[in-house]
C-alpha positions in Angstrom: -1.4 -27.2 3.8 -3.1 -23.8 3.5 -6.8 -23.4 4.2 -8.6 -22.9 0.9 -12.0 -21.6 -0.1 -14.4 -23.8 -2.0 -15.9 -22.4 -5.2 -19.7 -21.9 -5.3 -20.0 -22.6 -9.1 -18.0 -24.1 -11.9 -18.8 -22.9 -15.5 -17.8 -25.4 -18.1 -17.9 -25.1 -21.9 -14.5 -23.8 -23.1 -12.4 -26.4 -24.9 -9.0 -24.8 -24.1 -7.3 -22.6 -21.6 -9.2 -19.6 -20.2 -7.4 -16.4 -21.2 -9.5 -13.8 -19.5 -12.8 -13.3 -17.7 -14.6 -10.1 -16.9 -17.9 -9.3 -15.2 -20.5 -7.1 -16.9 -23.9 -5.8 -15.6 -26.6 -5.9 -18.2 -29.7 -4.3 -16.8 -30.2 -6.0 -13.4 -28.4 -9.2 -14.4 -24.7 -9.9 -13.7 -22.9 -11.7 -16.6 -19.5 -13.2 -17.0 -17.7 -12.7 -20.3 -14.8 -15.0 -21.1 -12.3 -15.7 -23.8 -10.1 -18.7 -24.4 -7.4 -20.4 -26.5 -10.3 -22.1 -28.2 -10.7 -18.9 -30.2 -14.2 -18.1 -28.8 -15.8 -15.4 -26.6 -18.6 -16.6 -24.4 -21.3 -15.0 -22.1 -22.5 -16.8 -18.9 -25.3 -16.1 -16.5 -23.9 -15.8 -13.0 -27.1 -17.0 -11.2 -27.6 -20.1 -13.2 -24.0 -20.8 -14.4 -25.3 -21.5 -17.9 -23.7 -20.3 -21.1 -25.9 -17.8 -23.0 -23.9 -16.9 -26.1 -20.8 -17.8 -28.0 -19.0 -15.5 -30.4 -16.9 -17.1 -33.2 -14.9 -15.0 -35.6 -11.3 -15.1 -34.6 -9.0 -17.4 -36.6 -6.3 -17.6 -33.9 -6.2 -18.0 -30.1 -7.7 -15.1 -28.2 -6.3 -13.4 -25.1 -7.2 -9.7 -24.4 -10.8 -8.9 -23.5 -12.8 -5.9 -22.5 -16.5 -5.0 -22.2 -18.4 -1.7 -22.1 -20.1 -0.8 -18.8 -23.5 -1.6 -20.2 -22.3 -4.9 -21.7 -23.4 -4.0 -25.2 -19.9 -4.0 -26.7 -17.3 -6.7 -26.3 -13.7 -6.3 -27.5 -11.4 -9.3 -27.9 -7.8 -9.6 -29.2 -6.0 -12.5 -30.7 -2.6 -14.1 -31.4 -2.6 -12.8 -35.0 -2.8 -9.2 -33.8 -6.5 -8.6 -34.7 -8.9 -6.9 -32.4 -12.7 -7.5 -32.9 -15.4 -5.3 -31.5 -18.6 -7.3 -31.1 -22.2 -6.3 -30.7 -23.2 -8.3 -27.6 -26.9 -8.4 -28.6 -26.6 -9.5 -32.2 -23.2 -11.3 -31.9 -22.1 -9.5 -35.1 -18.7 -7.9 -35.7 -18.9 -4.1 -35.5 -15.3 -3.5 -36.4 -12.0 -5.2 -36.8 -8.7 -3.4 -35.9 -5.7 -5.0 -37.5 -2.7 -2.8 -36.9 -0.9 -5.1 -34.4 1.4 -7.8 -35.7 1.5 -10.1 -32.7 -0.5 -11.3 -29.7 -2.8 -8.7 -28.3 -2.2 -9.2 -24.6 -4.5 -6.6 -23.0 -7.4 -4.4 -23.9 -9.1 -1.7 -21.9 -11.8 1.0 -22.5 -11.2 4.5 -21.3 -13.5 5.5 -18.4 -15.7 7.5 -20.9 -15.6 4.6 -23.3 -14.6 6.9 -26.2 -11.2 5.3 -26.6 -9.7 1.9 -26.5 -6.2 0.9 -25.5 -4.4 -2.3 -26.6 -1.1 -3.7 -25.5 0.7 -6.2 -27.8 3.7 -8.5 -28.0 4.8 -6.5 -31.1 6.2 -4.0 -28.6 3.6 -1.3 -29.1 0.8 0.3 -27.2 -2.0 1.7 -29.4 -4.9 4.0 -28.5 -8.0 3.8 -30.7 -11.1 5.8 -31.2 -13.7 3.3 -30.0 -16.4 4.6 -32.3 -14.6 5.0 -35.6 -11.7 2.6 -35.1 -9.1 5.3 -36.0 -5.7 5.0 -34.5 -5.1 8.0 -32.1 -1.7 7.2 -30.6 0.9 4.5 -31.4 3.5 4.2 -28.6 6.6 2.2 -29.3 8.9 3.4 -26.5 9.0 0.0 -24.7 12.0 -2.1 -25.7 10.1 -5.4 -25.6 6.7 -7.0 -25.5 4.0 -4.8 -23.9 2.0 -7.0 -21.6 -0.5 -4.8 -19.9 -2.3 -1.4 -20.2 -4.6 0.4 -17.8 -6.4 3.8 -17.9 -6.5 5.7 -14.7 -10.1 6.0 -13.3 -10.1 9.8 -13.9 -9.2 9.2 -17.5 -6.1 11.5 -17.5 -3.4 8.9 -17.6 -2.5 5.6 -19.3 0.0 3.1 -17.7 1.7 0.3 -19.7 3.8 -2.5 -18.4 6.4 -4.5 -20.5 8.7 -7.4 -20.7 11.5 -4.7 -20.6 10.8 -4.6 -16.8 9.4 -1.0 -16.9 6.1 0.7 -16.4 5.5 3.9 -18.3 2.8 6.5 -17.5 1.4 8.6 -20.4 -0.8 11.7 -20.6 -4.0 10.3 -22.1 -4.7 13.6 -24.0 -1.2 14.5 -25.3 0.5 11.1 -25.4 3.5 12.4 -23.5 5.3 10.4 -20.8 4.5 11.8 -17.4 7.4 10.3 -15.4 10.6 8.4 -15.8 10.0 4.7 -16.4 9.3 2.8 -13.2 11.9 0.1 -12.9 11.1 -3.5 -11.9 13.1 -6.7 -11.3 11.3 -8.7 -13.9 8.6 -8.6 -16.6 5.5 -6.5 -15.7 2.5 -8.7 -16.4 -0.4 -6.6 -15.0 -1.3 -3.2 -13.7 -4.2 -1.6 -11.8 -4.9 1.9 -10.5 -6.3 2.9 -7.2 -9.9 4.4 -7.5 -8.5 7.9 -6.9 -5.9 7.6 -9.7 -3.1 8.5 -7.3 -1.5 5.1 -7.0 -0.5 2.4 -9.4 0.0 -1.2 -8.5 2.0 -3.6 -10.7 2.4 -7.4 -10.7 5.4 -9.2 -12.1 6.8 -12.4 -13.4 8.8 -12.9 -10.2 5.7 -13.1 -8.1 6.1 -9.6 -6.6 3.6 -6.8 -6.4 4.8 -3.2 -6.5 3.2 0.0 -5.3 3.8 3.4 -6.9 2.9 7.1 -6.6 1.6 7.9 -10.1 2.4 11.6 -10.3 5.9 11.3 -9.0 6.9 7.8 -10.0 8.1 7.1 -6.5 8.0 3.5 -5.3 5.9 3.2 -2.1 7.8 0.8 0.2 9.2 -2.6 -0.6 7.5 -5.0 -3.1 5.0 -7.5 -1.7 6.2 -11.1 -2.1 2.8 -12.4 -3.1 3.4 -15.7 -5.0 6.1 -18.3 -5.4 5.7 -18.1 -9.2 4.7 -15.6 -11.9 1.7 -13.4 -11.4 -0.4 -13.6 -14.6 -3.1 -11.0 -13.7 -3.9 -8.4 -11.0 -7.3 -6.8 -10.4 -8.7 -4.4 -7.9 -12.1 -4.5 -6.2 -14.6 -1.7 -7.0 -14.1 0.0 -3.6 -10.3 -0.3 -3.9 -10.0 -2.2 -0.6 -8.8 -5.5 -2.1 -6.6 -6.7 -4.9 -6.7 -10.2 -6.3 -3.7 -11.9 -8.0 -3.7 -14.9 -10.3 -0.5 -17.0 -10.5 1.3 -19.8 -12.1 1.7 -21.3 -8.6 -1.9 -22.7 -9.0 -3.5 -20.1 -6.7 -5.4 -16.9 -6.7 -5.0 -14.7 -3.6 -6.7 -11.7 -2.1 -4.8 -8.9 -0.4 -5.8 -5.9 1.6 -4.6 -2.7 -0.1 -4.5 -0.8 3.3 -2.3 -3.3 5.1 -0.9 -5.4 2.2 -1.7 -8.5 4.3 -3.4 -11.7 2.9 -7.2 -11.5 3.0 -9.1 -14.6 3.6 -8.4 -18.1 2.3 -6.5 -19.0 -0.8 -8.4 -19.8 -4.0 -6.7 -23.1 -4.9 -6.6 -24.6 -8.4 -5.1 -27.8 -9.9 -3.2 -25.9 -12.5 -2.0 -22.3 -13.2 -4.5 -19.5 -12.7 -4.4 -17.1 -15.7 -7.2 -14.8 -15.0 -9.2 -13.3 -12.1 -12.0 -10.7 -11.8 -14.2 -9.0 -9.2 -18.0 -8.7 -9.6 -19.4 -5.2 -9.7 -20.4 -5.4 -6.0 -17.1 -6.9 -5.0 -18.8 -9.9 -3.4 -17.8 -12.6 -6.0 -14.5 -13.5 -7.6 -14.2 -15.4 -10.9 -11.0 -17.3 -11.8 -9.9 -19.4 -14.7 -6.8 -21.0 -16.2 -5.4 -24.2 -17.7 -8.3 -26.3 -16.4 -10.6 -24.8 -19.0 -13.2 -24.0 -16.2 -14.4 -20.7 -14.8 -14.7 -20.9 -11.0 -16.9 -18.6 -9.0 -16.0 -17.8 -5.3 -18.0 -16.0 -2.7 -15.5 -13.9 -0.7 -18.1 -11.7 1.1 -17.5 -13.4 4.4 -13.8 -13.8 4.2 -13.1 -10.7 6.2 -14.6 -12.3 9.3 -13.0 -15.7 8.9 -9.3 -15.9 8.3 -7.3 -12.8 7.6 -3.9 -14.5 7.9 -4.5 -17.8 6.3 -1.7 -17.5 3.7 1.6 -19.3 4.4 4.2 -17.0 5.9 6.6 -18.0 3.1 4.6 -15.8 0.7 4.4 -12.8 3.0 6.8 -10.0 2.4 9.3 -9.8 5.3 8.9 -6.1 5.1 5.1 -6.2 5.1 4.9 -5.1 8.7 7.1 -2.2 7.9 5.6 -1.0 4.7 2.0 -1.5 5.5 1.7 2.0 6.9 2.2 3.5 3.4 -1.4 3.0 2.4 -2.9 3.4 5.8 -6.0 5.7 5.6 -6.5 8.6 7.9 -8.8 8.0 10.8 -12.5 8.0 9.8 -11.7 7.9 6.1 -11.8 5.3 3.4 -8.8 3.8 1.8 -7.5 5.9 -1.1 -9.9 8.7 -0.5 -8.6 12.2 -0.9 -7.1 13.6 2.2 -7.9 17.0 3.5 -4.1 17.6 3.7 -2.3 17.8 0.3 -0.2 14.7 -0.2 3.0 14.3 -2.1 1.3 12.8 -5.1 -1.2 15.6 -5.3 1.5 18.0 -6.2 2.3 18.9 -9.8 3.8 16.1 -11.8 7.5 15.6 -11.3 7.7 17.7 -8.1 10.0 16.2 -5.5 10.4 17.0 -1.9 12.5 15.6 0.9 11.0 12.5 2.4 10.4 14.2 5.8 8.2 16.8 4.1 6.1 14.2 2.3 2.8 12.6 3.3 3.6 9.3 4.9 1.6 7.2 2.4 3.5 8.5 -0.6 7.0 8.7 1.0 9.7 6.4 -0.2 10.9 4.6 2.9 13.1 1.8 4.0 12.9 -0.2 7.2 15.0 1.3 9.9 16.6 -0.8 12.7 16.2 2.0 15.2 13.1 3.9 14.5 9.6 2.3 14.2 7.6 2.9 11.0 5.8 6.1 10.8 2.0 5.9 10.7 1.7 3.5 13.6 0.5 5.5 16.5 1.1 2.7 19.0 4.8 2.9 18.6 6.6 5.3 20.9 10.0 6.9 20.3 12.4 7.1 23.2 14.2 10.3 23.5 18.0 10.2 24.2 18.8 10.0 27.9 21.0 12.7 29.3 22.4 13.1 32.8 21.8 16.5 34.3 24.8 18.2 35.9 25.0 18.4 39.7 23.1 21.3 41.3 25.6 23.8 42.8 24.9 25.3 46.2 26.6 28.0 48.2 30.1 27.5 49.4 30.9 25.4 46.3 28.9 22.4 47.5 27.1 20.2 45.0 24.1 18.0 45.2 24.3 15.0 42.9 21.3 14.8 40.6 20.2 11.5 42.1 19.5 13.4 45.4 16.6 15.1 43.7 13.3 13.3 43.3 12.8 12.0 39.8 9.4 13.7 39.9 11.2 17.0 40.4 14.1 16.5 38.2 14.8 19.2 35.6 14.4 17.9 32.1 17.5 18.3 30.0 17.1 19.8 26.6 17.4 17.1 23.9 16.3 16.7 20.3 12.8 15.2 20.1 11.5 13.1 17.3 8.1 13.6 15.8 5.4 11.5 17.4 4.8 8.5 15.2 1.6 8.9 13.2 1.7 12.7 13.6 3.2 15.4 11.5 3.9 17.7 14.5 7.0 17.4 16.6 6.6 16.3 20.2 6.8 19.1 22.7 7.2 18.1 26.3 4.7 19.8 28.5 6.1 21.9 31.3 5.5 20.6 34.8 4.6 22.8 37.7 7.2 20.9 39.8 10.0 21.4 37.3 12.7 23.3 39.2 14.1 26.5 37.8 17.8 26.3 38.8 18.3 30.0 38.5 16.0 30.8 41.4 17.4 31.9 44.8 18.7 29.4 47.2 15.6 29.8 49.4 13.4 28.7 46.6 15.6 25.7 46.0 15.3 24.5 49.6 11.6 24.8 49.5 11.6 22.1 46.9 13.0 19.6 49.5 10.2 19.5 52.2 12.2 17.0 54.2 15.0 19.5 54.7 12.7 22.1 56.2 11.7 20.0 59.3 12.7 20.7 62.9 16.2 20.2 64.3 15.0 17.2 66.1 13.7 15.7 62.9 17.0 16.5 61.2 19.0 14.9 64.1 16.9 11.8 64.2 17.2 11.0 60.5 19.8 8.8 58.9 21.3 10.9 56.1 22.4 9.4 52.8 24.2 12.7 52.1 25.9 13.8 55.4 27.0 17.1 53.8 23.4 18.1 53.3 22.7 17.1 56.9 25.5 19.3 58.2 24.2 22.2 56.1 20.8 21.8 57.6 22.2 21.7 61.1 24.0 25.0 60.4 20.8 26.4 59.0 18.8 25.6 62.1 21.4 26.0 64.9 23.4 28.8 63.4 26.6 27.1 64.4 29.9 26.4 62.5 29.8 23.1 60.8 32.0 20.4 62.2 34.1 18.4 59.8 33.1 14.7 59.9 35.0 11.8 58.3 32.1 11.1 56.0 32.4 14.7 54.6 35.6 13.9 52.8 34.0 11.7 50.2 31.7 14.6 49.1 
């Protein structure tokens, strides 16, 4: 059985399934806001674990939930398609938005909190003016239920995921689609953006997590096999270093965004986990589901305990190959802007050959012969070629193995780029590398043993008798005598 973390608090009060939880910072106090199938929205104090407020106004089961950064406005959606904007201080309804006709699955404020996005099972994505409640955009391009929506942190894009197995990216100002739909193998249940708005991460009903380049729509490596059952929700930590997934397999899990490896111990539940959230400082995680209980987990020490505690059956077989895609440059933070323009920093829709693209936005597949790029500890072996024999005077030849390997001339061969570097490998010239076009005298100087005295030559056992006879002639100035051993050379 997998090692599991123990929760530090259990918040009890809801009478039915937890639909969603979010953290909110009000002044210096951290609060948890939750919504449930019991049709209520509740506020909890993180320090004490006590319920502070309960909001009752929905007439059907609630699901989607969002809160403003200051915690003063809470927005909840329900099964009947209604969206209610609440005043958190007075518990009064500020406004009710009633354009949806089915479950409101997901709600999110824009980064400037001027607009509100809602995804619904009626197949539409709607963008609202958060102050006036006016409908700004009504997208109906998806062919099935819209399960999730997310604003990019820079506020320029909106991404939506659907039961039609696609993710669509929209221009937040014009409402136009930015790329072709991003195709998945099953229903897209949740979406998150990287803090720099360059990457999009999606979670699906089949338990897989996908990584995408937002400007180009290119898939970044193979999907991560994260859970054995459907992923209900995916969230990203404030610093972008971790993602947390909540699943029907009764677990919530943490993953490193730079390596795509399991992070820490599993957050085990007795029933399916529907929702998960990070605290503003990233130290706490809240989860909830069919148990009607909100659990609080302290994950601040998990990095030093068990990084690979998850069962190998849940780890993508290609994780060791694809992990390089999101590797940060040295001395830089994950997902921080690189000093070198990357593929996904280019104008929308621009495509380049994979070899010209930055490694972390390049669509790659595992290769049986070449190690993954981005791993500097892998070396590429150049093709081995046999140098031709060195020709001497009188048509005699010296086999290449007669030359010291240290002095052997390198044969020209195509070289592969050094892994982890964008520059091709150039072999450094050695001072001992022979220039075969030099005069014969220069060649002989490269064989010190052949420039010894005649006595030394006579006293040596020669592996290559022909060279021996040449040296005898060189020193004694006599005609060479044919020996039986010469015939084989």
